N, CA, C and O atoms as CSV, one atom per row, in Angstrom:
chain,resi,resn,atom,element,x,y,z
A,1,MET,N,N,10.867,9.042,20.850
A,1,MET,CA,C,10.648,9.353,19.459
A,1,MET,C,C,10.417,10.848,19.268
A,1,MET,O,O,10.240,11.289,18.132
A,2,GLY,N,N,10.412,11.614,20.295
A,2,GLY,CA,C,10.297,13.059,20.168
A,2,GLY,C,C,8.939,13.494,19.653
A,2,GLY,O,O,7.911,13.097,20.201
A,3,GLY,N,N,8.922,14.324,18.585
A,3,GLY,CA,C,7.688,14.870,18.051
A,3,GLY,C,C,7.038,14.009,16.992
A,3,GLY,O,O,6.150,14.490,16.289
A,4,CYS,N,N,7.437,12.766,16.846
A,4,CYS,CA,C,6.867,11.884,15.821
A,4,CYS,C,C,5.679,11.117,16.377
A,4,CYS,O,O,5.509,10.974,17.588
A,5,PHE,N,N,4.888,10.643,15.475
A,5,PHE,CA,C,3.739,9.848,15.865
A,5,PHE,C,C,3.781,8.548,15.089
A,5,PHE,O,O,3.845,8.548,13.860
A,6,LEU,N,N,3.746,7.451,15.806
A,6,LEU,CA,C,3.761,6.129,15.199
A,6,LEU,C,C,2.489,5.411,15.603
A,6,LEU,O,O,2.132,5.375,16.781
A,7,GLN,N,N,1.807,4.840,14.622
A,7,GLN,CA,C,0.576,4.100,14.890
A,7,GLN,C,C,0.607,2.807,14.092
A,7,GLN,O,O,0.904,2.823,12.898
A,8,VAL,N,N,0.304,1.685,14.739
A,8,VAL,CA,C,0.243,0.394,14.064
A,8,VAL,C,C,-1.224,0.052,13.822
A,8,VAL,O,O,-2.028,0.014,14.754
A,9,LEU,N,N,-1.557,-0.194,12.567
A,9,LEU,CA,C,-2.928,-0.494,12.162
A,9,LEU,C,C,-2.991,-1.879,11.540
A,9,LEU,O,O,-2.008,-2.338,10.959
A,10,THR,N,N,-4.131,-2.555,11.653
A,10,THR,CA,C,-4.341,-3.807,10.948
A,10,THR,C,C,-5.059,-3.478,9.646
A,10,THR,O,O,-6.196,-3.006,9.656
A,11,ALA,N,N,-4.391,-3.730,8.535
A,11,ALA,CA,C,-4.946,-3.409,7.214
A,11,ALA,C,C,-5.861,-4.524,6.707
A,11,ALA,O,O,-6.820,-4.259,5.983
A,12,ALA,N,N,-5.565,-5.775,7.087
A,12,ALA,CA,C,-6.360,-6.919,6.612
A,12,ALA,C,C,-6.019,-8.142,7.458
A,12,ALA,O,O,-5.022,-8.163,8.180
A,13,THR,N,N,-6.861,-9.147,7.351
A,13,THR,CA,C,-6.584,-10.456,7.946
A,13,THR,C,C,-6.569,-11.455,6.809
A,13,THR,O,O,-7.486,-11.489,5.988
A,14,MET,N,N,-5.524,-12.270,6.764
A,14,MET,CA,C,-5.320,-13.187,5.644
A,14,MET,C,C,-6.013,-14.535,5.873
A,14,MET,O,O,-6.593,-14.791,6.928
A,15,GLU,N,N,-5.930,-15.373,4.858
A,15,GLU,CA,C,-6.577,-16.690,4.822
A,15,GLU,C,C,-6.270,-17.528,6.070
A,15,GLU,O,O,-7.166,-18.157,6.633
A,16,GLU,N,N,-4.998,-17.535,6.502
A,16,GLU,CA,C,-4.588,-18.353,7.647
A,16,GLU,C,C,-4.649,-17.583,8.972
A,16,GLU,O,O,-4.134,-18.056,9.986
A,17,GLY,N,N,-5.271,-16.410,8.967
A,17,GLY,CA,C,-5.490,-15.650,10.192
A,17,GLY,C,C,-4.413,-14.650,10.564
A,17,GLY,O,O,-4.539,-13.959,11.575
A,18,ARG,N,N,-3.352,-14.556,9.765
A,18,ARG,CA,C,-2.314,-13.573,10.066
A,18,ARG,C,C,-2.773,-12.186,9.632
A,18,ARG,O,O,-3.504,-12.030,8.654
A,19,HIS,N,N,-2.326,-11.188,10.381
A,19,HIS,CA,C,-2.712,-9.804,10.083
A,19,HIS,C,C,-1.689,-9.138,9.170
A,19,HIS,O,O,-0.486,-9.369,9.290
A,20,VAL,N,N,-2.184,-8.312,8.262
A,20,VAL,CA,C,-1.334,-7.433,7.477
A,20,VAL,C,C,-1.268,-6.129,8.259
A,20,VAL,O,O,-2.265,-5.419,8.391
A,21,LEU,N,N,-0.084,-5.825,8.776
A,21,LEU,CA,C,0.075,-4.639,9.604
A,21,LEU,C,C,0.583,-3.466,8.778
A,21,LEU,O,O,1.407,-3.627,7.879
A,22,MET,N,N,0.073,-2.285,9.105
A,22,MET,CA,C,0.502,-1.050,8.468
A,22,MET,C,C,0.954,-0.101,9.572
A,22,MET,O,O,0.249,0.093,10.562
A,23,ILE,N,N,2.137,0.488,9.393
A,23,ILE,CA,C,2.658,1.425,10.369
A,23,ILE,C,C,2.578,2.830,9.773
A,23,ILE,O,O,3.081,3.087,8.679
A,24,LYS,N,N,1.944,3.722,10.509
A,24,LYS,CA,C,1.816,5.119,10.077
A,24,LYS,C,C,2.781,5.961,10.907
A,24,LYS,O,O,2.809,5.861,12.134
A,25,VAL,N,N,3.573,6.793,10.222
A,25,VAL,CA,C,4.519,7.660,10.907
A,25,VAL,C,C,4.362,9.075,10.359
A,25,VAL,O,O,4.363,9.283,9.145
A,26,THR,N,N,4.227,10.034,11.250
A,26,THR,CA,C,4.134,11.434,10.854
A,26,THR,C,C,4.461,12.313,12.053
A,26,THR,O,O,4.570,11.823,13.177
A,27,ASP,N,N,4.615,13.592,11.817
A,27,ASP,CA,C,4.791,14.557,12.902
A,27,ASP,C,C,3.422,15.174,13.184
A,27,ASP,O,O,2.944,15.983,12.389
A,28,PRO,N,N,2.787,14.815,14.284
A,28,PRO,CA,C,1.426,15.301,14.551
A,28,PRO,C,C,1.361,16.781,14.928
A,28,PRO,O,O,0.278,17.363,14.983
A,29,PHE,N,N,2.513,17.385,15.186
A,29,PHE,CA,C,2.523,18.783,15.614
A,29,PHE,C,C,2.689,19.762,14.452
A,29,PHE,O,O,2.650,20.976,14.651
A,30,SER,N,N,2.872,19.239,13.254
A,30,SER,CA,C,3.062,20.085,12.079
A,30,SER,C,C,1.714,20.396,11.427
A,30,SER,O,O,0.886,19.507,11.230
A,31,ASP,N,N,1.511,21.664,11.100
A,31,ASP,CA,C,0.279,22.081,10.425
A,31,ASP,C,C,0.440,22.130,8.907
A,31,ASP,O,O,-0.511,22.458,8.198
A,32,GLU,N,N,1.628,21.808,8.402
A,32,GLU,CA,C,1.878,21.849,6.961
A,32,GLU,C,C,1.054,20.780,6.245
A,32,GLU,O,O,0.774,19.728,6.821
A,33,PRO,N,N,0.660,21.042,4.978
A,33,PRO,CA,C,0.030,19.979,4.182
A,33,PRO,C,C,1.030,18.836,4.026
A,33,PRO,O,O,2.231,19.069,3.882
A,34,LYS,N,N,0.532,17.607,4.057
A,34,LYS,CA,C,1.450,16.463,4.040
A,34,LYS,C,C,1.251,15.588,2.814
A,34,LYS,O,O,0.128,15.247,2.444
A,35,THR,N,N,2.353,15.240,2.204
A,35,THR,CA,C,2.367,14.262,1.123
A,35,THR,C,C,2.345,12.882,1.759
A,35,THR,O,O,3.077,12.617,2.713
A,36,LYS,N,N,1.510,12.013,1.233
A,36,LYS,CA,C,1.409,10.653,1.770
A,36,LYS,C,C,2.319,9.723,0.966
A,36,LYS,O,O,2.309,9.732,-0.265
A,37,ILE,N,N,3.098,8.927,1.684
A,37,ILE,CA,C,4.040,7.995,1.070
A,37,ILE,C,C,3.687,6.591,1.543
A,37,ILE,O,O,3.571,6.349,2.744
A,38,LEU,N,N,3.515,5.667,0.600
A,38,LEU,CA,C,3.183,4.278,0.910
A,38,LEU,C,C,4.325,3.377,0.467
A,38,LEU,O,O,4.772,3.444,-0.678
A,39,ILE,N,N,4.791,2.538,1.376
A,39,ILE,CA,C,5.799,1.521,1.063
A,39,ILE,C,C,5.181,0.170,1.365
A,39,ILE,O,O,4.795,-0.103,2.502
A,40,GLU,N,N,5.086,-0.675,0.351
A,40,GLU,CA,C,4.599,-2.047,0.515
A,40,GLU,C,C,5.758,-2.995,0.264
A,40,GLU,O,O,6.465,-2.866,-0.736
A,41,ALA,N,N,5.954,-3.936,1.156
A,41,ALA,CA,C,7.041,-4.907,1.032
A,41,ALA,C,C,6.486,-6.309,1.261
A,41,ALA,O,O,5.362,-6.471,1.735
A,42,GLY,N,N,7.268,-7.300,0.926
A,42,GLY,CA,C,6.844,-8.679,1.149
A,42,GLY,C,C,5.601,-9.055,0.368
A,42,GLY,O,O,4.756,-9.801,0.864
A,43,ILE,N,N,5.481,-8.546,-0.854
A,43,ILE,CA,C,4.309,-8.845,-1.677
A,43,ILE,C,C,4.354,-10.296,-2.142
A,43,ILE,O,O,3.370,-11.027,-2.030
A,44,HIS,N,N,5.504,-10.699,-2.662
A,44,HIS,CA,C,5.692,-12.103,-3.026
A,44,HIS,C,C,6.348,-12.817,-1.847
A,44,HIS,O,O,7.267,-12.283,-1.226
A,45,ALA,N,N,5.888,-13.990,-1.551
A,45,ALA,CA,C,6.300,-14.711,-0.341
A,45,ALA,C,C,7.805,-14.877,-0.207
A,45,ALA,O,O,8.339,-14.763,0.896
A,46,ARG,N,N,8.491,-15.142,-1.299
A,46,ARG,CA,C,9.925,-15.440,-1.227
A,46,ARG,C,C,10.811,-14.192,-1.174
A,46,ARG,O,O,12.036,-14.311,-1.160
A,47,GLU,N,N,10.221,-13.020,-1.146
A,47,GLU,CA,C,10.979,-11.769,-1.069
A,47,GLU,C,C,11.359,-11.495,0.381
A,47,GLU,O,O,10.676,-10.743,1.076
A,48,TRP,N,N,12.425,-12.092,0.825
A,48,TRP,CA,C,12.821,-11.971,2.222
A,48,TRP,C,C,13.490,-10.643,2.548
A,48,TRP,O,O,13.429,-10.203,3.696
A,49,ILE,N,N,14.119,-9.996,1.588
A,49,ILE,CA,C,14.865,-8.775,1.901
A,49,ILE,C,C,13.960,-7.546,2.008
A,49,ILE,O,O,14.251,-6.636,2.784
A,50,SER,N,N,12.863,-7.508,1.238
A,50,SER,CA,C,12.043,-6.286,1.228
A,50,SER,C,C,11.411,-5.965,2.594
A,50,SER,O,O,11.351,-4.787,2.944
A,51,PRO,N,N,10.937,-6.937,3.383
A,51,PRO,CA,C,10.455,-6.575,4.727
A,51,PRO,C,C,11.559,-5.970,5.597
A,51,PRO,O,O,11.304,-5.045,6.368
A,52,ALA,N,N,12.778,-6.486,5.477
A,52,ALA,CA,C,13.897,-5.941,6.252
A,52,ALA,C,C,14.211,-4.512,5.827
A,52,ALA,O,O,14.490,-3.659,6.670
A,53,VAL,N,N,14.166,-4.249,4.529
A,53,VAL,CA,C,14.429,-2.895,4.037
A,53,VAL,C,C,13.350,-1.920,4.511
A,53,VAL,O,O,13.657,-0.793,4.900
A,54,SER,N,N,12.092,-2.351,4.478
A,54,SER,CA,C,11.017,-1.468,4.938
A,54,SER,C,C,11.163,-1.156,6.432
A,54,SER,O,O,10.876,-0.039,6.864
A,55,MET,N,N,11.601,-2.128,7.209
A,55,MET,CA,C,11.803,-1.890,8.642
A,55,MET,C,C,13.020,-1.000,8.889
A,55,MET,O,O,13.046,-0.241,9.857
A,56,TYR,N,N,14.018,-1.088,8.026
A,56,TYR,CA,C,15.180,-0.201,8.120
A,56,TYR,C,C,14.751,1.255,7.881
A,56,TYR,O,O,15.166,2.162,8.603
A,57,ILE,N,N,13.913,1.460,6.856
A,57,ILE,CA,C,13.387,2.799,6.577
A,57,ILE,C,C,12.566,3.303,7.764
A,57,ILE,O,O,12.690,4.463,8.157
A,58,LEU,N,N,11.734,2.439,8.333
A,58,LEU,CA,C,10.950,2.805,9.515
A,58,LEU,C,C,11.878,3.221,10.657
A,58,LEU,O,O,11.634,4.226,11.324
A,59,ASN,N,N,12.923,2.460,10.877
A,59,ASN,CA,C,13.884,2.784,11.922
A,59,ASN,C,C,14.501,4.171,11.694
A,59,ASN,O,O,14.637,4.952,12.635
A,60,LEU,N,N,14.869,4.473,10.451
A,60,LEU,CA,C,15.417,5.796,10.149
A,60,LEU,C,C,14.401,6.897,10.439
A,60,LEU,O,O,14.740,7.935,11.008
A,61,LEU,N,N,13.158,6.660,10.043
A,61,LEU,CA,C,12.115,7.664,10.252
A,61,LEU,C,C,11.932,8.025,11.722
A,61,LEU,O,O,11.695,9.187,12.053
A,62,ILE,N,N,12.041,7.040,12.598
A,62,ILE,CA,C,11.739,7.307,14.011
A,62,ILE,C,C,12.964,7.551,14.881
A,62,ILE,O,O,12.829,7.996,16.020
A,63,THR,N,N,14.164,7.267,14.364
A,63,THR,CA,C,15.346,7.445,15.216
A,63,THR,C,C,16.358,8.446,14.693
A,63,THR,O,O,17.129,8.996,15.480
A,64,ASP,N,N,16.384,8.701,13.396
A,64,ASP,CA,C,17.396,9.575,12.805
A,64,ASP,C,C,16.892,11.017,12.772
A,64,ASP,O,O,15.915,11.326,12.090
A,65,GLU,N,N,17.560,11.885,13.505
A,65,GLU,CA,C,17.150,13.294,13.613
A,65,GLU,C,C,17.119,14.003,12.258
A,65,GLU,O,O,16.361,14.957,12.086
A,66,SER,N,N,17.926,13.555,11.294
A,66,SER,CA,C,17.965,14.223,9.992
A,66,SER,C,C,16.673,14.030,9.187
A,66,SER,O,O,16.472,14.706,8.179
A,67,TRP,N,N,15.809,13.127,9.616
A,67,TRP,CA,C,14.529,12.894,8.939
A,67,TRP,C,C,13.401,13.754,9.528
A,67,TRP,O,O,12.297,13.754,8.985
A,68,ARG,N,N,13.646,14.481,10.615
A,68,ARG,CA,C,12.598,15.226,11.321
A,68,ARG,C,C,11.892,16.257,10.441
A,68,ARG,O,O,10.665,16.350,10.456
A,69,ASP,N,N,12.671,17.037,9.667
A,69,ASP,CA,C,12.042,18.043,8.809
A,69,ASP,C,C,11.161,17.395,7.749
A,69,ASP,O,O,10.105,17.926,7.405
A,70,LEU,N,N,11.589,16.258,7.236
A,70,LEU,CA,C,10.791,15.537,6.239
A,70,LEU,C,C,9.453,15.093,6.830
A,70,LEU,O,O,8.424,15.141,6.156
A,71,LEU,N,N,9.471,14.663,8.084
A,71,LEU,CA,C,8.238,14.207,8.732
A,71,LEU,C,C,7.228,15.332,8.967
A,71,LEU,O,O,6.043,15.067,9.167
A,72,LYS,N,N,7.685,16.566,8.942
A,72,LYS,CA,C,6.764,17.698,9.082
A,72,LYS,C,C,5.911,17.866,7.823
A,72,LYS,O,O,4.819,18.430,7.872
A,73,ARG,N,N,6.432,17.362,6.685
A,73,ARG,CA,C,5.760,17.544,5.395
A,73,ARG,C,C,5.211,16.244,4.811
A,73,ARG,O,O,4.590,16.251,3.748
A,74,THR,N,N,5.439,15.133,5.503
A,74,THR,CA,C,5.030,13.836,4.947
A,74,THR,C,C,4.335,12.966,5.981
A,74,THR,O,O,4.514,13.133,7.187
A,75,GLU,N,N,3.548,12.046,5.483
A,75,GLU,CA,C,2.864,11.041,6.302
A,75,GLU,C,C,3.196,9.702,5.654
A,75,GLU,O,O,2.843,9.462,4.499
A,76,TRP,N,N,3.869,8.839,6.389
A,76,TRP,CA,C,4.358,7.563,5.865
A,76,TRP,C,C,3.449,6.419,6.291
A,76,TRP,O,O,3.012,6.344,7.440
A,77,TYR,N,N,3.176,5.532,5.343
A,77,TYR,CA,C,2.443,4.296,5.599
A,77,TYR,C,C,3.334,3.159,5.122
A,77,TYR,O,O,3.632,3.050,3.932
A,78,ILE,N,N,3.753,2.319,6.050
A,78,ILE,CA,C,4.661,1.217,5.708
A,78,ILE,C,C,3.976,-0.099,6.018
A,78,ILE,O,O,3.531,-0.334,7.142
A,79,VAL,N,N,3.894,-0.957,5.008
A,79,VAL,CA,C,3.348,-2.312,5.160
A,79,VAL,C,C,4.536,-3.257,4.965
A,79,VAL,O,O,4.910,-3.548,3.829
A,80,PRO,N,N,5.136,-3.740,6.063
A,80,PRO,CA,C,6.349,-4.555,5.949
A,80,PRO,C,C,6.138,-5.898,5.248
A,80,PRO,O,O,7.025,-6.362,4.532
A,81,VAL,N,N,4.971,-6.530,5.444
A,81,VAL,CA,C,4.697,-7.827,4.811
A,81,VAL,C,C,3.246,-7.830,4.328
A,81,VAL,O,O,2.316,-7.992,5.119
A,82,VAL,N,N,3.069,-7.649,3.019
A,82,VAL,CA,C,1.730,-7.647,2.429
A,82,VAL,C,C,1.157,-9.063,2.390
A,82,VAL,O,O,-0.059,-9.245,2.459
A,83,ASN,N,N,2.020,-10.053,2.281
A,83,ASN,CA,C,1.609,-11.454,2.136
A,83,ASN,C,C,2.156,-12.280,3.311
A,83,ASN,O,O,3.052,-13.100,3.108
A,84,PRO,N,N,1.639,-12.083,4.535
A,84,PRO,CA,C,2.215,-12.764,5.695
A,84,PRO,C,C,2.066,-14.285,5.677
A,84,PRO,O,O,2.947,-14.988,6.173
A,85,ASP,N,N,0.980,-14.808,5.121
A,85,ASP,CA,C,0.817,-16.268,5.076
A,85,ASP,C,C,1.868,-16.899,4.153
A,85,ASP,O,O,2.518,-17.875,4.527
A,86,GLY,N,N,2.028,-16.350,2.975
A,86,GLY,CA,C,3.028,-16.867,2.045
A,86,GLY,C,C,4.440,-16.684,2.575
A,86,GLY,O,O,5.273,-17.582,2.454
A,87,TYR,N,N,4.711,-15.522,3.161
A,87,TYR,CA,C,6.028,-15.230,3.737
A,87,TYR,C,C,6.367,-16.256,4.821
A,87,TYR,O,O,7.470,-16.803,4.838
A,88,HIS,N,N,5.430,-16.510,5.712
A,88,HIS,CA,C,5.637,-17.509,6.764
A,88,HIS,C,C,5.886,-18.895,6.160
A,88,HIS,O,O,6.761,-19.627,6.622
A,89,TYR,N,N,5.127,-19.247,5.144
A,89,TYR,CA,C,5.241,-20.573,4.515
A,89,TYR,C,C,6.640,-20.814,3.946
A,89,TYR,O,O,7.131,-21.942,3.989
A,90,THR,N,N,7.289,-19.777,3.417
A,90,THR,CA,C,8.616,-19.969,2.826
A,90,THR,C,C,9.675,-20.347,3.853
A,90,THR,O,O,10.759,-20.799,3.484
A,91,PHE,N,N,9.379,-20.172,5.116
A,91,PHE,CA,C,10.319,-20.547,6.177
A,91,PHE,C,C,10.054,-21.957,6.726
A,91,PHE,O,O,10.783,-22.418,7.604
A,92,THR,N,N,9.029,-22.642,6.223
A,92,THR,CA,C,8.636,-23.927,6.812
A,92,THR,C,C,9.446,-25.110,6.324
A,92,THR,O,O,9.594,-26.090,7.056
A,93,SER,N,N,9.975,-25.052,5.112
A,93,SER,CA,C,10.773,-26.168,4.597
A,93,SER,C,C,11.627,-25.701,3.426
A,93,SER,O,O,11.392,-24.637,2.852
A,94,GLU,N,N,12.613,-26.507,3.084
A,94,GLU,CA,C,13.487,-26.196,1.947
A,94,GLU,C,C,12.697,-26.142,0.641
A,94,GLU,O,O,12.973,-25.306,-0.220
A,95,SER,N,N,11.723,-27.025,0.495
A,95,SER,CA,C,10.932,-27.055,-0.745
A,95,SER,C,C,9.978,-25.859,-0.849
A,95,SER,O,O,9.528,-25.527,-1.946
A,96,ALA,N,N,9.667,-25.215,0.268
A,96,ALA,CA,C,8.760,-24.068,0.261
A,96,ALA,C,C,9.501,-22.742,0.063
A,96,ALA,O,O,8.865,-21.700,-0.095
A,97,ARG,N,N,10.823,-22.771,0.069
A,97,ARG,CA,C,11.618,-21.538,0.026
A,97,ARG,C,C,11.286,-20.645,-1.176
A,97,ARG,O,O,11.262,-19.423,-1.027
A,98,LEU,N,N,11.037,-21.200,-2.337
A,98,LEU,CA,C,10.809,-20.401,-3.537
A,98,LEU,C,C,9.332,-20.139,-3.833
A,98,LEU,O,O,8.993,-19.655,-4.913
A,99,TRP,N,N,8.457,-20.455,-2.888
A,99,TRP,CA,C,7.033,-20.163,-3.028
A,99,TRP,C,C,6.858,-18.671,-3.195
A,99,TRP,O,O,7.474,-17.897,-2.462
A,100,ARG,N,N,6.024,-18.238,-4.151
A,100,ARG,CA,C,5.868,-16.793,-4.359
A,100,ARG,C,C,4.439,-16.302,-4.213
A,100,ARG,O,O,4.204,-15.094,-4.244
A,101,LYS,N,N,3.486,-17.195,-4.056
A,101,LYS,CA,C,2.076,-16.810,-4.005
A,101,LYS,C,C,1.594,-16.627,-2.565
A,101,LYS,O,O,2.363,-16.748,-1.612
A,102,ASN,N,N,0.302,-16.331,-2.439
A,102,ASN,CA,C,-0.281,-16.314,-1.104
A,102,ASN,C,C,-0.740,-17.732,-0.771
A,102,ASN,O,O,-0.435,-18.658,-1.522
A,103,ARG,N,N,-1.454,-17.926,0.319
A,103,ARG,CA,C,-1.855,-19.278,0.731
A,103,ARG,C,C,-3.341,-19.515,0.528
A,103,ARG,O,O,-3.872,-20.508,1.026
A,104,HIS,N,N,-4.027,-18.635,-0.186
A,104,HIS,CA,C,-5.430,-18.826,-0.535
A,104,HIS,C,C,-5.522,-20.042,-1.453
A,104,HIS,O,O,-4.675,-20.207,-2.331
A,105,ILE,N,N,-6.514,-20.885,-1.276
A,105,ILE,CA,C,-6.654,-22.120,-2.044
A,105,ILE,C,C,-6.555,-21.853,-3.545
A,105,ILE,O,O,-5.851,-22.573,-4.253
A,106,GLU,N,N,-7.250,-20.830,-4.038
A,106,GLU,CA,C,-7.171,-20.479,-5.471
A,106,GLU,C,C,-5.748,-20.106,-5.860
A,106,GLU,O,O,-5.273,-20.499,-6.926
A,107,GLY,N,N,-5.063,-19.348,-5.003
A,107,GLY,CA,C,-3.707,-18.900,-5.298
A,107,GLY,C,C,-2.680,-20.001,-5.170
A,107,GLY,O,O,-1.568,-19.867,-5.681
A,108,ALA,N,N,-3.030,-21.099,-4.492
A,108,ALA,CA,C,-2.082,-22.175,-4.263
A,108,ALA,C,C,-1.914,-23.099,-5.467
A,108,ALA,O,O,-0.972,-23.890,-5.506
A,109,LYS,N,N,-2.796,-23.012,-6.432
A,109,LYS,CA,C,-2.710,-23.884,-7.601
A,109,LYS,C,C,-1.568,-23.436,-8.490
A,109,LYS,O,O,-1.373,-22.241,-8.708
A,110,GLU,N,N,-0.817,-24.395,-9.002
A,110,GLU,CA,C,0.291,-24.087,-9.915
A,110,GLU,C,C,-0.188,-23.959,-11.327
A,110,GLU,O,O,0.609,-23.701,-12.229
């Protein structure tokens, strides 16, 4: 990854015990002031494409040389799946596919 710094943090633990992970990416060798950028994906459980898009952006940040100058001036925080319990639930059955909430008992009521 060259001069980049990647750190995986646990932002929260959800109702069913899954962790909300946050990935921090920046160039630790740059002394420039840094703008902080936050990308949150997978907020609604049935949003299957947004976690993939956030991981694609992460891949560009750490592998594409054309992003290096940007990393000198920015600090990225990417949360690929904000709602991991709900996201997981949408893969459990055909009837669960369109679930959009989290799995907290209060949130589970229609």
